[in-house]
C-alpha positions as CSV (number, residue, x, y, z in Angstrom):
1,M,17.0,-11.5,-13.1
2,G,19.2,-8.9,-14.8
3,P,20.3,-5.3,-14.2
4,D,17.0,-3.8,-15.3
5,F,15.1,-5.7,-12.6
6,R,17.7,-4.5,-10.1
7,R,17.2,-0.9,-11.2
8,L,13.4,-1.3,-10.8
9,W,13.9,-2.9,-7.5
10,W,16.2,-0.1,-6.4
11,A,13.7,2.5,-7.4
12,Y,11.0,0.8,-5.4
13,A,13.4,0.4,-2.4
14,V,14.4,4.1,-2.2
15,S,10.9,5.4,-2.5
16,T,9.6,2.9,0.0
17,Y,12.3,3.8,2.5
18,G,11.4,7.5,2.0
19,T,7.7,6.7,2.5
20,W,8.2,4.7,5.7
21,T,10.7,7.3,7.1
22,A,7.8,9.7,6.8
23,F,5.3,7.2,8.4
24,G,2.7,9.0,10.3
25,A,4.0,12.5,9.3
26,F,0.7,13.9,8.2
27,P,-1.2,12.7,11.3
28,L,1.7,13.9,13.5
29,I,1.6,17.4,11.8
30,A,-2.2,17.5,12.0
31,V,-2.2,16.6,15.7
32,R,0.8,18.5,17.0
33,V,1.1,21.4,14.6
34,L,-2.4,22.1,13.5
35,D,-4.1,20.8,16.7
36,S,-6.6,18.6,14.7
37,S,-9.2,16.3,16.3
38,A,-9.5,12.5,15.9
39,F,-12.3,13.0,13.3
40,A,-10.2,15.6,11.4
41,V,-7.2,13.3,11.3
42,S,-9.4,10.4,10.0
43,L,-11.0,12.8,7.5
44,L,-7.6,13.9,6.2
45,E,-6.6,10.3,5.6
46,A,-10.0,9.3,4.2
47,A,-10.6,12.3,1.9
48,G,-7.1,12.0,0.5
49,L,-7.7,8.3,-0.3
50,A,-11.2,8.9,-1.8
51,V,-10.4,11.8,-4.0
52,A,-7.1,10.3,-5.2
53,A,-9.0,7.1,-6.1
54,V,-11.7,8.9,-8.0
55,A,-9.1,11.0,-9.8
56,A,-6.9,7.9,-10.6
57,F,-9.8,5.7,-11.9
58,P,-9.5,6.9,-15.5
59,L,-5.7,6.4,-15.3
60,G,-5.9,2.6,-15.6
61,P,-6.8,2.6,-19.4
62,W,-4.5,5.6,-19.9
63,V,-1.5,3.8,-18.3
64,E,-2.3,0.5,-20.2
65,H,-1.8,2.1,-23.6
66,R,1.4,4.0,-22.8
67,A,5.0,2.9,-22.3
68,K,5.3,2.3,-18.5
69,R,8.7,3.8,-17.7
70,P,7.7,7.4,-18.7
71,V,4.6,7.0,-16.6
72,M,6.6,5.9,-13.5
73,I,9.1,8.8,-13.9
74,A,6.3,11.4,-14.3
75,T,4.4,10.1,-11.2
76,D,7.6,10.1,-9.1
77,L,8.3,13.7,-10.1
78,A,4.7,14.7,-9.3
79,R,5.1,13.2,-5.8
80,F,8.5,14.9,-5.3
81,L,7.0,18.3,-6.0
82,A,3.9,17.8,-3.9
83,M,5.7,16.5,-0.9
84,A,8.4,19.2,-1.1
85,S,5.8,21.9,-0.9
86,V,5.0,20.9,2.7
87,P,8.3,21.8,4.4
88,V,8.5,25.0,2.3
89,A,5.0,26.1,3.5
90,Y,5.9,25.1,7.1
91,F,9.0,27.2,7.2
92,L,7.2,30.1,5.7
93,G,4.4,29.8,8.3
94,L,1.8,29.1,5.6
95,L,1.1,25.4,6.2
96,S,-2.6,24.5,6.5
97,Y,-4.9,21.5,6.9
98,V,-6.1,22.2,3.3
99,Q,-2.6,21.9,1.9
100,L,-2.0,18.6,3.7
101,L,-5.3,17.4,2.1
102,V,-4.2,18.6,-1.4
103,V,-0.8,17.0,-1.1
104,S,-2.4,13.7,0.1
105,V,-4.6,13.7,-3.0
106,V,-1.8,14.4,-5.5
107,C,0.5,11.8,-4.0
108,G,-2.3,9.2,-3.7
109,T,-3.3,9.7,-7.3
110,A,0.3,9.6,-8.6
111,G,0.9,6.5,-6.4
112,L,-2.0,4.6,-7.9
113,A,-0.8,5.3,-11.4
114,F,2.8,4.3,-10.5
115,T,1.5,1.0,-9.0
116,A,-0.4,0.2,-12.1
117,A,2.5,1.0,-14.4
118,S,5.2,-0.7,-12.3
119,G,3.1,-3.9,-11.8
120,A,2.5,-4.2,-15.6
121,Y,6.2,-3.5,-16.3
122,L,7.3,-6.2,-13.7
123,K,5.1,-8.7,-15.5
124,H,6.8,-7.7,-18.8
125,L,10.3,-7.8,-17.3
126,V,10.3,-11.0,-15.2
127,P,9.5,-14.5,-16.5
128,G,6.3,-16.1,-15.0
129,D,8.2,-18.8,-13.1
130,R,10.3,-16.1,-11.4
131,L,7.5,-13.8,-10.3
132,L,7.1,-15.3,-6.8
133,V,10.8,-14.7,-6.2
134,A,10.6,-11.2,-7.6
135,N,7.6,-10.3,-5.5
136,G,9.2,-11.8,-2.4
137,R,12.2,-9.4,-2.9
138,F,9.9,-6.5,-3.2
139,E,7.9,-7.6,-0.2
140,G,11.1,-8.2,1.9
141,T,12.3,-4.7,0.9
142,S,9.0,-3.2,2.0
143,W,9.2,-4.8,5.4
144,V,12.8,-3.8,6.0
145,A,11.9,-0.2,5.1
146,T,8.9,-0.5,7.5
147,A,11.2,-1.7,10.2
148,A,14.0,0.9,9.7
149,G,11.9,3.9,8.5
150,P,9.6,4.8,11.4
151,P,12.2,4.7,14.2
152,L,14.6,6.7,12.0
153,G,11.7,9.1,11.2
154,G,10.8,9.4,14.8
155,A,14.4,10.3,15.8
156,L,14.6,12.9,13.0
157,V,11.4,14.5,14.1
158,G,12.6,14.7,17.7
159,L,15.9,16.3,16.5
160,L,14.9,18.5,13.6
161,G,11.1,19.1,13.8
162,P,7.9,17.6,12.3
163,V,8.4,18.1,8.6
164,V,12.0,16.8,8.1
165,T,10.7,13.3,7.2
166,V,8.3,14.8,4.6
167,L,11.4,16.4,3.0
168,A,13.2,13.1,3.0
169,D,10.2,11.4,1.4
170,S,10.1,14.0,-1.4
171,V,13.8,13.4,-2.2
172,S,13.2,9.6,-2.3
173,Y,10.7,10.1,-5.2
174,L,13.3,12.1,-7.1
175,L,15.9,9.3,-6.6
176,S,13.3,6.7,-7.7
177,A,12.6,8.6,-10.9
178,L,16.4,8.7,-11.7
179,A,16.7,4.9,-11.1
180,V,13.7,4.2,-13.5
181,R,15.3,6.4,-16.1
182,R,18.4,4.3,-16.0
183,I,16.5,1.1,-17.1
184,R,17.7,0.3,-20.6
185,G,15.5,-2.7,-21.7
186,S,12.4,-2.6,-23.8
187,D,9.2,-1.1,-22.5
188,V,5.6,-2.4,-22.9
189,A,2.3,-0.8,-24.1
190,T,-1.0,-2.3,-25.1
191,P,-2.1,-1.1,-28.5
192,R,-5.5,0.6,-28.7
193,D,-8.4,-1.3,-30.2
194,P,-10.0,1.1,-32.7
195,A,-13.4,-0.7,-32.2
196,A,-13.3,-0.2,-28.4
197,R,-15.6,2.3,-26.9
198,P,-14.0,5.0,-24.7
199,G,-15.4,6.0,-21.4
200,A,-17.1,3.7,-18.9
201,A,-16.7,0.5,-21.0
202,G,-12.9,0.9,-20.9
203,L,-12.8,2.0,-17.2
204,L,-14.8,-1.1,-16.1
205,H,-12.7,-3.6,-18.0
206,G,-10.5,-4.4,-14.9
207,G,-13.6,-4.8,-12.7
208,R,-15.2,-7.2,-15.2
209,F,-12.1,-9.3,-15.4
210,I,-11.8,-9.6,-11.6
211,R,-15.4,-10.5,-11.3
212,R,-15.2,-13.3,-13.9
213,D,-12.2,-15.1,-12.4
214,P,-13.2,-16.8,-9.1
215,V,-9.7,-16.6,-7.6
216,L,-9.2,-13.0,-8.4
217,R,-12.7,-12.2,-7.2
218,R,-12.1,-13.8,-3.8
219,L,-8.6,-12.4,-3.4
220,F,-9.9,-9.0,-4.3
221,L,-12.8,-9.0,-1.8
222,N,-10.6,-10.4,1.0
223,Q,-7.8,-7.9,0.4
224,V,-10.1,-4.9,0.1
225,L,-11.8,-5.6,3.3
226,V,-8.7,-6.7,5.3
227,G,-6.8,-3.6,4.1
228,G,-9.8,-1.3,4.7
229,L,-10.3,-2.6,8.3
230,I,-6.7,-2.4,9.2
231,M,-6.2,1.1,7.6
232,A,-9.3,2.4,9.3
233,T,-7.5,2.1,12.6
234,S,-4.3,3.8,11.5
235,P,-5.3,7.4,12.2
236,L,-7.0,6.3,15.4
237,L,-3.8,4.6,16.7
238,A,-2.0,7.9,16.0
239,V,-4.5,9.9,17.9
240,L,-4.6,7.3,20.8
241,L,-0.8,7.0,21.1
242,L,0.4,10.5,20.2
243,G,-2.5,12.3,21.7
244,E,-4.3,10.5,24.6
245,Y,-1.3,8.4,25.8
246,G,1.4,11.1,25.1
247,V,3.8,8.6,23.4
248,P,7.0,10.4,22.1
249,A,7.4,10.4,18.4
250,W,10.5,8.1,18.5
251,Q,8.7,5.5,20.6
252,Y,5.7,5.7,18.2
253,G,8.0,5.1,15.3
254,L,9.8,2.3,17.1
255,A,6.5,0.5,17.9
256,F,5.6,0.3,14.3
257,G,9.2,-0.3,13.0
258,V,10.3,-3.2,15.1
259,P,7.4,-5.5,14.1
260,A,8.2,-5.0,10.4
261,L,11.2,-7.3,10.8
262,G,8.6,-10.1,11.0
263,G,7.4,-9.0,7.6
264,F,10.9,-9.4,6.2
265,V,11.2,-12.9,7.7
266,G,7.8,-13.8,6.3
267,A,8.6,-12.6,2.9
268,R,11.9,-14.5,2.8
269,L,10.1,-17.7,3.9
270,S,7.1,-17.4,1.6
271,A,8.5,-19.2,-1.4
272,R,10.1,-21.9,0.7
273,L,6.8,-22.5,2.5
274,V,4.9,-22.8,-0.8
275,R,7.4,-25.3,-2.1
276,R,7.1,-27.4,1.1
277,H,3.4,-27.2,1.9
278,G,1.7,-26.0,-1.3
279,R,0.3,-22.7,-2.3
280,Y,-3.2,-23.2,-1.0
281,R,-2.2,-24.3,2.5
282,V,0.2,-21.4,3.0
283,L,-2.2,-18.8,1.5
284,A,-5.1,-20.1,3.7
285,A,-3.0,-20.4,6.9
286,S,-1.4,-17.0,6.7
287,G,-4.8,-15.4,5.6
288,W,-6.6,-16.8,8.6
289,L,-3.8,-15.9,11.1
290,R,-3.6,-12.3,9.9
291,S,-7.2,-11.8,10.8
292,L,-6.8,-13.2,14.3
293,F,-3.9,-11.2,15.8
294,P,-5.3,-7.7,15.6
295,L,-7.7,-8.6,18.5
296,G,-4.7,-7.9,20.7
297,L,-5.1,-4.2,20.0
298,A,-8.1,-4.2,22.3
299,F,-5.6,-4.4,25.2
300,L,-3.6,-1.3,24.4
301,R,-2.9,0.8,27.5
302,P,-0.7,3.8,28.3
303,G,3.0,3.2,29.2
304,V,5.5,0.5,28.4
305,P,3.0,-2.4,28.7
306,G,0.9,-0.8,26.0
307,L,3.9,-0.4,23.7
308,V,5.0,-4.0,24.2
309,T,1.4,-5.2,23.4
310,L,1.4,-3.1,20.2
311,I,4.8,-4.4,19.1
312,V,3.9,-8.1,19.7
313,V,0.5,-7.8,18.0
314,E,1.9,-5.9,15.0
315,G,4.8,-8.3,14.8
316,L,2.6,-11.4,14.5
317,L,0.2,-9.6,12.1
318,I,3.0,-8.4,9.9
319,T,4.8,-11.7,9.8
320,C,1.6,-13.3,8.4
321,M,1.3,-10.5,5.9
322,G,4.9,-11.0,4.8
323,V,4.1,-14.6,4.0
324,Y,0.7,-13.9,2.4
325,N,1.4,-10.9,0.2
326,P,4.0,-12.3,-2.2
327,I,1.7,-15.3,-2.9
328,H,-1.3,-13.0,-3.4
329,A,0.6,-10.6,-5.7
330,T,2.0,-13.5,-7.8
331,E,-1.3,-15.2,-8.1
332,R,-2.9,-11.9,-9.3
333,L,-0.2,-11.3,-11.9
334,Q,-0.2,-14.9,-13.2
335,R,-4.0,-14.9,-13.6
336,T,-4.1,-11.5,-15.4
337,P,-3.2,-11.2,-19.2
338,R,-0.5,-8.8,-20.0
339,D,-2.8,-6.6,-22.0
340,S,-5.1,-6.2,-19.0
341,A,-2.5,-5.9,-16.2
342,A,-2.5,-2.2,-15.7
343,R,-6.3,-1.9,-15.8
344,V,-6.7,-4.8,-13.3
345,L,-4.1,-3.4,-11.0
346,S,-5.6,0.1,-11.3
347,T,-9.1,-1.2,-10.5
348,W,-7.7,-3.1,-7.6
349,S,-5.9,-0.1,-6.1
350,V,-8.7,2.4,-6.7
351,S,-11.3,0.1,-5.1
352,S,-9.0,-0.6,-2.2
353,R,-8.5,3.1,-1.6
354,L,-12.2,3.9,-1.8
355,V,-13.1,1.2,0.7
356,Q,-10.3,2.4,3.0
357,A,-11.5,6.0,2.7
358,A,-15.1,5.0,3.6
359,L,-14.0,2.8,6.5
360,M,-11.6,5.5,7.8
361,L,-14.4,8.1,7.8
362,T,-16.8,5.6,9.4
363,W,-14.3,4.7,12.1
364,G,-13.5,8.4,12.7
365,V,-17.2,9.0,13.4
366,L,-17.3,5.9,15.6
367,A,-14.3,7.1,17.6
368,A,-15.9,10.5,18.0
369,L,-19.1,8.9,19.4
370,T,-17.2,6.4,21.6
371,T,-13.4,6.3,22.0
372,P,-10.5,5.5,19.6
373,L,-9.8,2.3,21.5
374,T,-13.4,1.1,21.2
375,A,-13.4,1.8,17.4
376,I,-10.1,-0.1,17.1
377,T,-11.5,-3.1,18.9
378,A,-14.6,-3.1,16.7
379,S,-12.4,-3.2,13.6
380,S,-10.4,-6.1,15.0
381,A,-13.5,-8.1,15.7
382,L,-14.8,-7.7,12.2
383,L,-11.5,-8.9,10.7
384,L,-12.3,-12.4,12.1
385,A,-14.9,-12.9,9.3
386,T,-12.7,-11.9,6.4
387,P,-11.0,-15.3,5.8
388,L,-14.3,-16.7,4.7
389,L,-13.7,-14.9,1.4
390,L,-10.3,-16.5,0.7
391,P,-10.2,-18.8,-2.4
392,R,-10.8,-22.5,-2.0
393,R,-8.4,-25.2,-3.1
394,S,-10.7,-26.0,-6.1
395,H,-10.5,-22.4,-7.2
396,L,-6.7,-22.3,-7.2
397,T,-6.4,-25.4,-9.3
398,A,-8.6,-24.0,-12.0
399,P,-6.8,-22.4,-15.0
400,P,-6.8,-18.6,-15.2
401,L,-8.9,-16.8,-17.8
402,T,-7.3,-16.1,-21.1
403,A,-7.5,-13.0,-23.2
404,P,-6.2,-12.0,-26.7
405,P,-2.5,-11.4,-26.6
406,G,-1.4,-7.8,-26.1
407,G,1.2,-5.7,-24.6
408,V,3.6,-5.6,-27.5
409,P,7.1,-4.5,-26.6
410,V,8.2,-1.1,-27.6
411,A,11.8,0.2,-27.9
């Protein structure tokens, strides 16, 4: 797919490895350095997501009308500076809960803009018939990083302290920006329509397009709810394992890293399974199975049996996600016109973050009223209903909506 795709892929890989090396860093710092409660950890995650989503919402139209590579470079540099401030403040004895919240907001906002720009640029860079392969490579990279990053991060935390992985994450964004800067091909930007009204009409374009296409609408609703319910348990698992069960940081990282190998296997198999069994069957089967396996989290207990349970449950869940996600991402890009890609992706990401934030906060309250394990079990039970929102076979065979051509290349 060419050297420019490899550079974009490398930029994604290095920042993803940095992110997963720092997996759980903020909850770990909040619990063990700032002595925060379960609700405070959930609030940290939720508030960061919500404020970042609101701040990023106007960025969809803004990204759409600008060359995508400068946007990716700028957002990487913003994340580099924000994350680097955490170890600096820690070593100066000035680190606070408020700073973690601000950094979470800045990185979340920049991440949403980067996702919108990189998705639109990938559609410009890769032919439509190669998108599934390209998305499979990105997905496989993500799961390998997920497998290697948390155990490495846990070991680094044990040896060098709680903020070393945050420093590694900040450097990864700088390396990503350098890789994007080396891309030499054309860029893409959608020209502005002089007759278009600014403001809410432009901001809601992506939402209207998703609502009109039955496949995108069902994929959107399913993904937002599944992601929200899974993410709602993330801070609670950190509190349960790191706090109540006293799991060492390296074991915590290992428990989330090893299962990610299943995601890599699933991503590698995704295109082959589609060729053999058809897009609908693979999408439906993996979508149903990923809603079933989280029920196993209800059986988490202290000690080795609990860690084994977590690894098995997460491994099965992530394998299904590895199969599902490339098909989902490819279907979304193929059904979205080039001149609307950044706005649709931005709307998708912003909505997902807002739902995740709301559910994290709700589950934080539920955990405070009951226990973290009870709240995790409730989320797993609700996941069982989400496959009802998956697209039907008749929806997938319908042609995608069309729009006036846009996204003219720029030098």
